[in-house]
N, C-alpha and C positions, 0 to 999 in steps of 0.2 A: 504494500500500500504506500510505502514511503516514496518509491520512485514515481508513482503516479502523481503524488502531491508535488514533487519537485518538478515534474514535467509541466504541470498546470501553472506553476510559478515561473516557468521559463528557464529553468535550470536543467535542460535536457542532458547536457554533457555530464553534469554531476550525477544525475539519475542513472545514466548508463554506467558510470564508474562504480557507483554503489552496487548496481546489479551484477556487474562482473566480479566485483570483489567478494560478494556474498554467495556466488554460485557454488563454490566448493562446499559450503556449509548447508546446502539444500537438504541432504539426507538427515542431518542433525535436526533441522527445523521441522522436517516431516515427523521424525520420531517424537520430538517434544510436543508437536500438535496432537498426535494420536494419544500420547500419554496424558496430556491435559484433558482431552475429550473423554478418555476412559475414566479419569478421576472425577470429572463432572457427572458422567452417567452413574458412576458408583455412588456419589453423594446424593444424586437425585433419587436413585432406587432405595437408598438406605433410609431416607426420611419417610416418616409415616404418612404424611398428608401429601397427596399428589396435586400439583398445580398444572392445569392445562396450558397456561401461557408459558410456563417454564419448559414444558415438554416440547411445545412448538418451537420455541426459541432454540433449544438445544438441537432439535432436528435440523432447523435451518442452518445453524452454525456448522453442523456436521457436514451437510451437503456442500456448503461453501468451501470448507477445508478440503473435502475430497476433490472438488472442481479445481481449486488452486493447486492441488498436488498433481492432477492429471494434465492440466493445460501445458506445462513445459514438456511433457512427454509427447503429446500429440501435436505440438506446434510445428515440428519439421515436416509433418505430412500435409499441412495446409499452407505452409509458406510458399511463396513463389520461387 
């Protein structure tokens, strides 16, 4: 999300630099994202009272994380 904000501010060169610097750490970020989502689901299931809004939000965040993890893998197939 950071590079998108930098691009919208006109700092596209800085956004590209940050993107290339953080690329080797992508597997670490993926593992951390899955771990935090797992912890969130664990805490949600552990509580006695279920909240429908929390369940919807947790599902939406999970879908977004999965999409953000899949996009870099599929990008070469759709790039010109």
